C-alpha positions, -999 to 999 in steps of 0.1 A, spaced: 638 -290 -179 641 -297 -143 612 -301 -119 611 -264 -109 611 -250 -145 581 -230 -156 568 -227 -192 568 -191 -204 534 -174 -203 523 -162 -238 491 -151 -254 469 -176 -273 465 -165 -309 434 -188 -314 414 -179 -283 386 -160 -300 384 -184 -330 378 -215 -309 360 -203 -278 324 -209 -289 331 -244 -304 351 -254 -273 322 -246 -250 300 -271 -269 328 -297 -271 334 -295 -233 297 -300 -226 295 -330 -249 328 -345 -235 317 -342 -199 283 -357 -205 295 -387 -225 325 -397 -205 307 -394 -172 280 -417 -185 308 -442 -193 323 -439 -157 300 -429 -129 327 -423 -103 352 -396 -99 390 -388 -99 411 -369 -73 410 -331 -75 447 -323 -81 453 -319 -119 480 -334 -140 486 -343 -176 498 -376 -189 520 -379 -220 537 -406 -239 573 -413 -227 594 -383 -237 618 -360 -219 602 -327 -211 616 -296 -229 603 -261 -229 581 -252 -260 591 -226 -285 581 -191 -274 569 -162 -295 570 -124 -292 534 -120 -280 533 -119 -242 505 -116 -218 508 -108 -181 485 -124 -157 463 -103 -135 470 -101 -98 460 -134 -81 428 -134 -63 431 -126 -26 437 -156 -4 410 -166 20 423 -153 53 403 -177 74 425 -204 89 419 -239 75 398 -261 97 417 -290 113 405 -325 105 414 -356 126 423 -380 98 445 -358 76 472 -376 57 494 -344 55 496 -312 74 513 -285 53 523 -251 68 514 -223 43 521 -186 48 491 -163 39 495 -126 44 524 -130 68 506 -157 89 515 -194 88 484 -216 86 483 -254 88 466 -269 57 451 -303 62 452 -327 32 433 -359 26 446 -384 0 420 -400 -23 417 -438 -19 441 -457 -41 460 -426 -51 494 -441 -44 488 -471 -66 473 -448 -93 503 -425 -94 528 -453 -95 510 -468 -125 507 -435 -143 545 -430 -139 551 -464 -155 528 -457 -185 533 -419 -192 554 -389 -189 534 -370 -162 532 -333 -156 514 -316 -127 495 -287 -143 475 -267 -117 460 -233 -115 468 -233 -78 496 -212 -64 530 -228 -60 533 -219 -24 508 -245 -13 506 -268 -44 543 -275 -45 547 -287 -9 516 -309 -12 531 -324 -44 563 -331 -25 543 -352 0 520 -368 -25 545 -378 -51 570 -400 -33 581 -417 -65 590 -387 -87 561 -394 -111 556 -356 -119 586 -348 -141 576 -311 -142 553 -290 -121 534 -261 -136 514 -237 -115 492 -206 -119 518 -185 -136 520 -211 -164 483 -208 -172 466 -184 -197 442 -160 -180 412 -160 -203 379 -144 -196 381 -149 -158 396 -184 -159 431 -198 -157 433 -221 -188 459 -248 -193 470 -244 -229 484 -278 -239 499 -265 -271 526 -248 -250 539 -281 -237 560 -289 -268 543 -322 -274 522 -337 -302 487 -330 -291 474 -364 -304 496 -379 -276 485 -356 -248 458 -363 -222 446 -338 -196 427 -351 -165 408 -323 -149 377 -315 -129 372 -281 -145 360 -278 -181 372 -241 -181 407 -253 -175 409 -272 -208 386 -251 -229 413 -247 -257 417 -285 -260 385 -303 -249 392 -332 -273 422 -341 -252 403 -342 -219 392 -370 -196 366 -349 -176 362 -359 -140 345 -347 -108 363 -334 -77 369 -357 -47 366 -345 -11 362 -372 15 344 -404 2 365 -432 17 347 -458 -4 357 -442 -37 373 -465 -62 376 -442 -92 414 -443 -94 413 -481 -97 385 -479 -122 404 -456 -144 435 -478 -147 422 -500 -176 414 -469 -196 448 -453 -192 466 -487 -198 448 -488 -232 455 -452 -240 492 -457 -233 494 -481 -263 477 -457 -287 497 -435 -312 467 -412 -315 445 -407 -284 418 -388 -303 402 -419 -318 399 -436 -283 385 -405 -266 362 -398 -295 348 -433 -292 342 -429 -255 323 -396 -262 302 -413 -288 291 -438 -263 
């Protein structure tokens, strides 16, 4: 699969069965892991995998169309003086300049993740602005595949990232995300984190490196993540 390929959107056959238990697991996972690490990770979302080549997962006959995307905020983005990137984005026929700040140490973090894992950008954002931002952020080709809103499952008002559609053994898949609703189908695979906005003293990305270096050597990530939650 090339970097522009999109995984087919299909319905989740287990949604109703696992929803209630997932809510509880998400809450426990967030609480325990945040106690272990009291800083935060950068807001863009991506999944880390063991070193494989990405291929599309098997599809089935049950399909589910996404609802129309929420209307874009028509207010022009506010300019900031210290932006790392300025990305032109067309919204309702008008081109706006989107100002982007990079989280401290993000370059080092991405390069290291590219060495340790097969990395996939999986975001509920629209491709029209997430894709050009990823072009500027990922100078090393770390993200082997980029998945946007149309690759998510729309479930009870949220865009959920169903990891079972990625064609990988789930015990080797990690999702790093700041929204528990995004990984509600697979909370046991999550490293829950908080959003980052503009704290220039933040060191979360450096702090996370030892954790991911350890996970990259595991054949089953569940035991490590479960141990962290137990703490």
